[in-house]
C-alpha positions in Angstrom: 31.8 -82.4 -54.0 31.5 -84.7 -57.0 28.8 -87.3 -57.2 28.8 -90.0 -59.9 25.3 -91.1 -61.1 25.6 -94.8 -62.1 23.3 -97.7 -62.9 22.5 -100.2 -65.6 21.5 -98.9 -69.0 17.9 -97.6 -69.3 17.2 -97.2 -65.5 16.6 -93.4 -65.7 20.1 -92.1 -65.0 20.2 -89.5 -67.7 16.6 -88.4 -67.2 17.5 -87.8 -63.5 20.7 -86.0 -64.5 18.8 -83.8 -66.9 16.3 -82.9 -64.2 19.0 -82.1 -61.7 21.2 -80.0 -64.0 19.0 -79.0 -67.0 22.1 -80.0 -69.0 20.2 -81.7 -71.8 22.1 -84.9 -71.7 20.9 -87.3 -74.5 18.3 -89.8 -73.3 17.2 -92.7 -75.4 15.8 -96.2 -75.1 19.0 -98.1 -75.9 22.1 -99.0 -74.0 25.2 -96.8 -73.9 23.3 -93.7 -74.9 25.7 -92.0 -72.4 29.3 -92.7 -73.6 31.4 -89.8 -72.4 30.3 -88.7 -68.9 28.1 -85.6 -68.8 29.0 -83.1 -66.1 26.7 -80.6 -64.5 27.4 -78.2 -61.7 24.3 -77.1 -59.8 23.8 -74.7 -56.9 22.9 -76.3 -53.5 19.5 -75.1 -52.4 19.8 -73.2 -49.0 16.9 -71.1 -47.8 19.2 -69.6 -45.2 20.9 -67.6 -47.9 17.5 -66.0 -48.9 16.8 -65.0 -45.3 20.3 -63.5 -44.9 19.8 -61.6 -48.2 16.6 -60.0 -46.8 18.7 -58.8 -43.9 21.8 -57.6 -45.7 20.5 -56.7 -49.2 23.8 -57.9 -50.7 25.1 -57.2 -54.3 25.2 -60.9 -54.9 24.2 -64.3 -53.4 26.5 -67.2 -53.9 25.4 -70.7 -53.0 27.8 -73.5 -52.7 27.7 -76.0 -55.6 27.7 -79.7 -56.2 29.0 -81.5 -59.3 27.0 -84.4 -60.8 28.6 -86.7 -63.3 26.3 -88.9 -65.5 28.4 -92.0 -66.1 27.7 -94.6 -68.8 25.4 -97.5 -68.0 27.3 -100.6 -66.8 26.8 -104.2 -67.9 28.0 -107.6 -66.8 31.6 -108.1 -67.7 32.6 -104.4 -67.5 35.6 -105.3 -65.4 36.8 -107.5 -68.3 36.2 -104.8 -70.8 32.5 -105.5 -71.8 30.4 -102.6 -72.8 32.5 -99.5 -72.0 34.4 -101.5 -69.4 37.5 -99.8 -68.0 36.4 -96.4 -69.3 33.3 -96.5 -67.1 35.4 -97.7 -64.1 37.9 -94.9 -64.5 35.1 -92.3 -64.5 33.8 -93.8 -61.2 37.3 -93.6 -59.6 37.2 -89.8 -59.9 34.0 -89.2 -57.9 33.6 -88.7 -54.1 30.4 -90.7 -53.8 28.1 -92.8 -55.9 24.4 -92.2 -56.6 23.3 -95.6 -57.8 20.0 -95.3 -59.7 17.9 -98.5 -59.5 14.9 -99.1 -61.7 11.9 -99.9 -59.6 9.0 -99.7 -62.1 7.6 -101.9 -64.8 7.2 -100.5 -68.4 7.1 -102.7 -71.4 8.0 -99.7 -73.6 11.4 -99.3 -71.9 13.9 -102.1 -72.6 15.7 -103.6 -69.5 19.2 -104.8 -70.4 18.5 -108.1 -68.6 15.0 -108.5 -70.0 13.1 -108.0 -66.7 13.0 -105.8 -63.6 15.0 -107.0 -60.6 16.4 -104.4 -58.2 18.6 -106.8 -56.2 20.0 -108.4 -59.4 20.7 -104.9 -60.8 22.6 -103.9 -57.6 24.5 -107.1 -57.6 25.5 -106.7 -61.2 27.1 -103.3 -60.5 28.6 -104.2 -57.1 30.2 -107.4 -58.5 31.8 -105.4 -61.4 33.3 -102.9 -58.9 34.5 -105.7 -56.7 36.2 -107.5 -59.6 37.9 -104.2 -60.5 39.1 -103.8 -56.9 40.3 -107.4 -56.8 42.6 -106.7 -59.8 44.0 -103.7 -57.9 44.6 -105.7 -54.7 46.3 -108.6 -56.6 48.8 -106.2 -58.1 49.4 -104.5 -54.7 49.9 -107.9 -53.0 52.5 -109.0 -55.7 54.3 -105.7 -55.4 54.3 -105.8 -51.5 55.6 -109.4 -51.5 58.6 -108.3 -53.6 59.2 -105.3 -51.2 59.2 -107.7 -48.2 62.7 -108.9 -49.3 64.1 -105.6 -48.2 63.5 -106.8 -44.6 61.4 -103.7 -43.6 58.6 -105.0 -41.3 56.1 -102.3 -42.4 55.6 -104.3 -45.6 54.5 -107.4 -43.6 51.8 -105.2 -42.0 50.7 -103.9 -45.4 50.6 -107.3 -46.9 48.4 -108.6 -44.1 46.0 -105.7 -44.6 45.9 -106.2 -48.4 45.3 -109.9 -48.1 42.5 -109.3 -45.7 40.9 -106.8 -48.1 41.3 -109.3 -50.9 39.7 -112.2 -48.9 36.7 -110.0 -48.0 36.3 -108.9 -51.6 36.3 -112.5 -52.8 33.4 -113.1 -50.3 31.5 -110.3 -52.1 32.0 -107.7 -49.3 32.6 -104.1 -50.6 35.4 -102.2 -48.9 33.0 -99.6 -47.4 31.5 -102.5 -45.3 34.9 -103.6 -43.9 36.2 -102.6 -40.5 39.6 -100.8 -40.2 41.4 -99.0 -37.4 42.4 -95.3 -38.0 45.9 -96.2 -39.4 44.5 -98.9 -41.7 41.7 -96.6 -42.9 44.3 -94.0 -43.9 46.2 -96.6 -45.9 43.0 -97.9 -47.6 42.1 -94.3 -48.6 45.3 -94.2 -50.6 44.2 -97.3 -52.7 41.3 -95.4 -54.3 39.2 -98.5 -54.4 35.8 -98.3 -56.2 33.9 -100.2 -53.5 35.3 -97.9 -50.7 33.1 -95.0 -52.0 29.9 -94.3 -50.1 26.7 -95.1 -52.0 23.3 -93.5 -52.0 20.6 -95.6 -53.8 18.0 -93.7 -55.8 14.9 -95.9 -56.3 13.4 -94.7 -59.5 9.6 -95.4 -59.4 6.8 -94.6 -61.8 4.7 -91.4 -61.5 1.7 -93.4 -60.2 3.8 -95.1 -57.4 5.6 -92.1 -56.0 3.0 -91.6 -53.3 2.7 -95.3 -52.5 6.3 -96.4 -52.9 6.1 -98.3 -49.5 4.0 -100.9 -51.4 6.5 -101.3 -54.3 8.2 -104.7 -53.9 11.3 -103.5 -55.7 11.7 -100.6 -53.3 11.2 -102.9 -50.3 13.9 -105.2 -51.5 16.2 -102.3 -52.2 15.7 -100.8 -48.7 16.4 -104.2 -47.0 19.6 -104.6 -49.0 20.8 -101.0 -48.3 20.1 -101.4 -44.6 22.5 -104.4 -44.4 25.4 -102.3 -45.9 24.6 -99.1 -44.0 23.5 -97.2 -47.1 20.5 -95.0 -47.6 17.7 -95.2 -50.2 15.9 -92.2 -51.6 12.7 -92.8 -53.6 12.4 -90.5 -56.6 10.5 -90.4 -59.9 13.0 -89.2 -62.5 10.2 -88.3 -64.9 8.5 -86.0 -62.4 11.9 -84.4 -61.5 12.3 -83.7 -65.2 8.9 -82.0 -65.2 9.7 -80.0 -62.1 13.0 -78.8 -63.5 11.2 -77.1 -66.4 8.9 -74.9 -64.1 9.4 -71.5 -62.7 9.9 -71.2 -58.9 6.2 -70.3 -58.1 5.0 -73.1 -60.4 7.4 -75.5 -58.8 5.9 -74.9 -55.3 2.4 -75.3 -56.6 3.2 -78.5 -58.5 5.0 -80.0 -55.4 2.0 -79.1 -53.2 -0.3 -80.9 -55.7 1.9 -84.0 -55.5 1.9 -83.7 -51.7 5.7 -83.2 -51.6 7.5 -80.8 -49.2 10.6 -80.5 -51.5 11.9 -81.7 -54.8 14.0 -84.8 -55.3 17.0 -82.5 -56.0 16.7 -80.9 -52.6 16.4 -84.3 -50.9 19.3 -85.7 -53.0 21.6 -82.9 -52.0 20.7 -83.2 -48.3 21.3 -87.0 -48.4 24.6 -86.5 -50.3 25.8 -84.0 -47.7 25.0 -86.5 -44.9 26.6 -89.3 -46.9 29.9 -87.4 -47.2 29.8 -85.8 -43.8 29.6 -82.2 -45.1 28.2 -79.0 -43.6 28.0 -75.4 -44.7 29.1 -72.2 -42.9 28.0 -68.8 -44.1 29.5 -65.4 -44.7 27.2 -62.4 -44.9 27.6 -58.7 -45.7 26.6 -56.0 -48.2 28.9 -57.2 -51.0 27.9 -60.8 -50.8 26.0 -63.5 -48.9 27.7 -66.9 -49.5 27.7 -70.5 -48.4 30.9 -72.6 -48.1 31.1 -76.4 -47.9 33.4 -78.1 -45.4 33.8 -81.5 -43.8 32.1 -82.0 -40.4 34.8 -81.6 -37.8 36.8 -78.9 -39.6 38.5 -76.3 -37.4 38.1 -72.6 -37.8 41.5 -71.9 -39.5 41.0 -74.6 -42.1 37.5 -73.3 -42.8 39.0 -69.8 -43.3 41.4 -71.5 -45.8 38.4 -72.4 -47.9 37.9 -68.7 -48.6 41.6 -67.9 -49.1 44.8 -69.5 -48.1 46.0 -66.2 -46.6 43.0 -66.4 -44.2 44.3 -69.7 -42.8 48.0 -68.7 -42.7 47.3 -65.4 -40.8 44.3 -66.7 -38.8 43.7 -64.7 -35.6 40.2 -65.5 -34.6 36.7 -66.2 -35.9 33.7 -64.0 -34.9 30.7 -66.4 -35.1 27.0 -66.2 -34.5 24.7 -69.1 -35.1 22.2 -68.7 -37.9 19.2 -69.4 -35.6 20.4 -66.8 -33.0 20.8 -64.1 -35.7 17.3 -64.8 -37.1 15.8 -64.5 -33.7 17.6 -61.2 -32.9 16.9 -59.7 -36.3 20.2 -57.9 -36.8 23.9 -58.7 -36.2 24.2 -55.7 -33.7 21.3 -57.0 -31.7 22.9 -60.4 -31.5 26.2 -58.8 -30.4 24.4 -56.8 -27.7 22.9 -60.1 -26.3 26.4 -61.7 -26.3 25.5 -64.2 -29.0 28.4 -63.2 -31.2 31.4 -65.3 -30.0 35.1 -64.9 -30.6 36.6 -68.4 -31.3 40.2 -69.4 -31.7 42.2 -72.0 -33.6 40.7 -75.1 -31.9 37.1 -74.2 -32.6 35.2 -76.8 -34.6 32.8 -75.3 -37.1 29.1 -76.0 -37.0 26.5 -76.1 -39.8 25.0 -72.6 -40.2 27.8 -70.7 -38.4 27.7 -67.1 -39.8 31.4 -66.2 -39.7 33.7 -63.3 -39.9 37.4 -64.3 -40.0 40.1 -62.0 -38.5 43.5 -62.5 -40.0 46.9 -60.9 -40.4 49.4 -61.8 -43.1 
């Protein structure tokens, strides 16, 4: 899973990225401090792995990972080459989803690229640049499809109607992710790799003083109203606090979070929200050699889940022996769960669930 962290210059993107990945990306009070995208791969926090490790005493514990890409700040006119222009847009094209950091705090010491704070204006600036870039793609597609129509193949007429519909909606300011398509059209749209088709999670970056009272922050309120209209979620964070948390040891982190009245860090919440955004779940494998989490799409069947471990597991799939994490914890041991009939044997049509502890049987 690859998430692109985007936003206008000086909104706290790189500070948040540093906190998440401890990668030491350069942060400074001037636009385009991030030129080449910084990439950080971080483990996904999963307390189930720790509980399984207590049970199995494995040689190693391997969490699943998530990749964050800190992409250069965008400015008006990027689709026409302003700022870092097309370079920025090409970096966005490569990610699975967008974490859009929006500045929701006042600070005279930190320059805003537009001279003042305005969460809705900031969102609109980025959305419009992505829409303009998608319009260029659609215009080229439409021209090409019109030429193909001369062959007499009716499928090009269907494609042309779809492309023209997308273009019309983009011109009205509607991102592709808010448009309605049937299953066949959705499959075609996926092949276009349009920027506004990517799911978006908004990260409202507030000041340290406002983290506890963010419901009173007018910029956060505006952002939530806007996100609700497009079916996106908003996560309130303080990038500065996240940076402080990232520098603490585990015990100190817990104490610091308790002092702040927070149940979990922004990173934990960001990962959970990202999983939900992309429709992802984790299944687990457990044994003495290793306890491990594996990420799959919700709705994945057992053989394809087995293929995440090794292609041979999918090719020679026989069955999956599965116990739910909750059942295993209640029973205390795998054998006790088996005796109670809670270890199930599932075939090729079984749809995996989050927290399935799985042993795949295969023959190649």
